[in-house]
N, C-alpha and C positions, 0 to 999 in steps of 0.2 A: 788452455783454458779448461777448467775441470767439467765434468759432465754437467754438475748444478749448474753453474754460472754458463754455460752453452744452451742449456733448457731455458735457463729464466730470460737471456736475450732473445730467444728464438721467440718466447710468450710475449715479451713487451713487444719485440719486431711486429707481431701477427696481429696483435690487441690494443695498439698502441692509438689506435684511432676511436676506441670505444673508452679507454682511459682516459684519452684528450675530453672526449663526448661528457663522459660521469664529472669531470672535473669544471668543466663549462657551466653544467648544470646546478653545481654544487655554489660555484662562484655568485653564479646570477641569481642564486635563492639567495645567495648572503647578501647582495647589494642592493635588492628591493623587495619589499615583503609580498608585492603583490605578483611576482613571479610565478609564485606556488599555487596562485587562484585556479581553479576548475575553469574557469571563464578564459583565462588569460592563455593557458596552456593550450585549451581547446581551440581558440581563434591561432594561435602560433602555428598548428598542426594544420588548421584550415589554408591559412595562407602560405606555407610553406610546399602544402600539397602540389603547387602549380609548378613551382621550380625545382621540387623532387622527381617528377614524372620528365620534365627536360632534362634533367640531370642523367636520367638512365639512357634517355636517346645518346645523348653526348657520352657518357659512359662506353655503350657498345663501339661508338664511333672511333673514339681516341683509343680504344684497346685494340681496334686495327688500323691503327695509325691514320685515321680520318680525322675529322673535325666539319662542325658546324654551324658556321657564324650569322645564318637565315633564321634560326628558329623564332626568335622574337617577331620578326616579321611575319613568317608562315603561321605565327600564333594568331596575330592581328589579323589577316586575311581569314584566316579559318572558320576566325570566332563572328566576323562582322558578315560575312557571307551565310555562316550557321544561323544567325540572329535572323538575315532577310528570308533566309527560309522558312524559319518557324513564323516570322508574321506572314507570308505569303501562302503556307499550307496550314498552318496551327498545329504541325506533326514535330515534337520533341524528337522521336526516333530517326525519322529523317533528316531534321537537324543535325542532330549528331553525328549521323552517317556522311551526309555534306560535309563538315567540318573534319572528318577522318580522309576522305577522298582528295578536299583538296589538299591537306599536309601533305598525302601519298604523293600527287602528282608533284607538288614542288620539288619533295624530294627525288622523283624519278628524274627530273631534270638535273639535278646535282649529279646523280648516279651517272648519267648520262655524260655529263659533262667530263667527271673525273674519271669513269673506267673507258670511255670507248675515246674521248679526245686528250686524254692525260694532261687536264687542268687540275693544277695542285687545289687540295680541296678548300684550301683557305680562299684561292680567288672565286674559285666557282662558287660558291655559299655565299662571299661578299657580293656577288655580283645576283644571286638569289635574293639577297637582304633586299636589295635596291629594288628590285623588281616586284616583290611582294607585297613592300611596303607602299610602293606607286600604286599598283591594284587595289590596293586597300582603301587608299587616300582616292582613288580614281572612280572608284565605286559609288563611296559613300559621298564624293565631291567635298569632303575633307569636313563633313558633318558626322556627329555620334549620331547613333541609332538609340533611340529611348522605347518607350512604351515596351518592353520585353515581357511582363505579365509572366506566364507559367515556366517561362526559358529561364529565369531564376532558380528552379527549384534543383538545375544541377549544382551551382554555387552557393546557393543558401540554404536549401533544404536537407532532411535528414531521415536517417532510417533510424527509428527508435531515436535514442541519445546520442547517435553519431551521424556528424554529418557528409552530409555526400561526397565532397571532396575528399574526405577520407579515407570513404570507403572506396574511390577512384584510385585512390595513392596506395593503398595495401593490396587492392587485387593487382595491379601493374606492376609493385614490388614483388608480389608472389610469382607474375608469368614471367620477369624479369630474370629474378633468381633461379626459377627453373631452366628455361632459355641457357643461362651461363653453365650451369652445373651438371646438366642432365639432358643436352643435345650434342649431337655432332657438330652443328653450325656454333655453336657457343664456344666450343674446344678449336674450331677451326679460325675464331678470331684472334684468341691468343696468338695461335700461330700464325698467320697473316701478320700481325702488330709486330711479333718479334721478329719475324724475319721473312718477309714476301716471298723472296726468291725461295728460300727453302721450302715455304708450304706450296709454291708452286710446284716444285721438284718433288713433293711428298704425295702429291696428286689432287690437292685442293683447288677447288675451281674458286679462285679468288676474286673474277669479275662477279659472279653469281652472289658470293657471300657480301660483297661491298652492294650489291644492288639491294639484297634482303635487309642488310645492316638500315641504310637510308629510307626503307619503306618502312619498318619499322619506327623508325625515329620519325617517320612524319605521320603516323597514327597518334604517337606521341604526342607530337605538336597538335594534333587536330583537336584531339582529347582535353590539351590543356588549354588550347584557344575556348574553349565550348567553356570549361570551368573558371577562366580568367574573365571573360565578358559576363557569365552570369554572375559571378559573385559581387563584382563590380555594378551590376543592375545598369549596363550600356554598353552599345558596339561602339570601342574607340579603335577607329582606325590607327592611331597615333599611341595606342596604348601597348606595352609589354617592350617597350625601347630597352635595348640593353639583357633583358630577361639570357639571352645566348651566355653571357657573361654570370649571371646566376647560376645557372645550368653548369657550366664548366668550373665555376669556384667550386661548387659542390662536391663535382667529381676528382678535381684535382685535390681538393682538401680531403676525400674519401679516400687516398691512396694511388687512384688511376695514375698511370706515368704519361705525361705528355709524347714520351717516346715510342710509346705502344705494346702490348701483350700483358699490361697489368694493370689489375683492377676487379674489384668486385661490388656484387650489388649491394650488401651489407654494408660495405665501406663508402658508399657513394650514399647510403640513408643517413650513415652515421654524420657525412659530412655536410647535408643538407640541413642536418637537425642542428648541428655545430653553428653554420651560417643562419639558420632562422634563429637559435637562442641570443645569438649575438646582435642580430638587428632588433629583435627583442626588448632585448637590456639596454641597447643605446637608446633605443625609443622612450622607454621608461623613465630612463636618467636624464633624458631631455638633451642627448648628444645631438649638436648640428647635423643637417641630413649632407651638407658638404663634407664634414669631416667623417662621416660615415663611409662615403665614398672613397676617401684616402685611407680608412682603414680596411676596406675590402680589397682595393688594390694593391695594399701591404700584405694582406692575407695570400692572394694569388702568387706574388713574387717571393715571399716564405716558401710556400707549399713546393714552388718550382726549384727552388735553391736546394730544399731538401730531397726532392725526387732525383735530382742532377747526384749531388753528393752519395746518395744511396746508388745511384746507379755508378759511379766510378769506384763506389766501395766492393762492390761485387766483380767489377771487371777486375779489379786488381787482385782480390782473392781469387778469382779462375785463373789469373797470370799466374802468379803464387803456387797454385796446385798444379799447373803444368808443368812449371820449373821444377818444381819437387820430383814429379813423375820421371822428367826428363834425368833427374840426378841418379832416381833408383836404377832408371835403367842403363845410366852409364856405370854404373857398380856392378 
């Protein structure tokens, strides 16, 4: 392969998700004239802010070889308790803090089960999914919490022309990007997900890093809970069902490998926008909601297949390089 072709293939591989995002944006603009309106694009960004924040937590976990199936339920529990706190105290700051605390506590339970009792992350978080949802329904007795008043500022307010959910999303994007690119902890996640045994041998405190990852995921879930409930103007104990799949879809579409050790913040952001644009154009063109679920499921399957094929291709390359090296030594 010539150097030019090699560089081009590397460029396409590195920026493929952004090329897909640009293509999706252009396609949506062509399909419906309302797509490019300022109001529509602002609404898209506002709506996908919750899913993007969740996706960042899932990304950290998946890179480390973990997963969280409970985030939708934890989001609901954090959100309704946050509203209850605000209705009791009138303090927005205290309500936000409580939501984060609830998210962290739920994820600490996940971390304990995974790290100390060796429960597979899939099973541990599936159990938490049921418990958190049950706790939200028990607290509210299955009733929605209404009369949110100023609590709606989190999801419906704005700073100048910029909606609050977008501000939260941008700030969390910057924090996540910095963590993954400029901290020892971020680098450790790639090592743990790539080869946990090798990470332990190299001196990385795997258990500690798994705890930190679940705690960060809890913080993000708590914030997402406040944004979600304030945006819909109600405390919904049955809200955000399936949001863990929204986050995982954005993460996997954004290039994070289900095998662990691979993923980027900007890729996840692009994945979230691709899913957001797809949802929006399907709504604008009147696609049936059931069909939309089928499309999303197909996207997940397609992304995982591509990930597996990519992994197999890289493995074959490593084997070929090793065989060539042996042949050279034999000569």
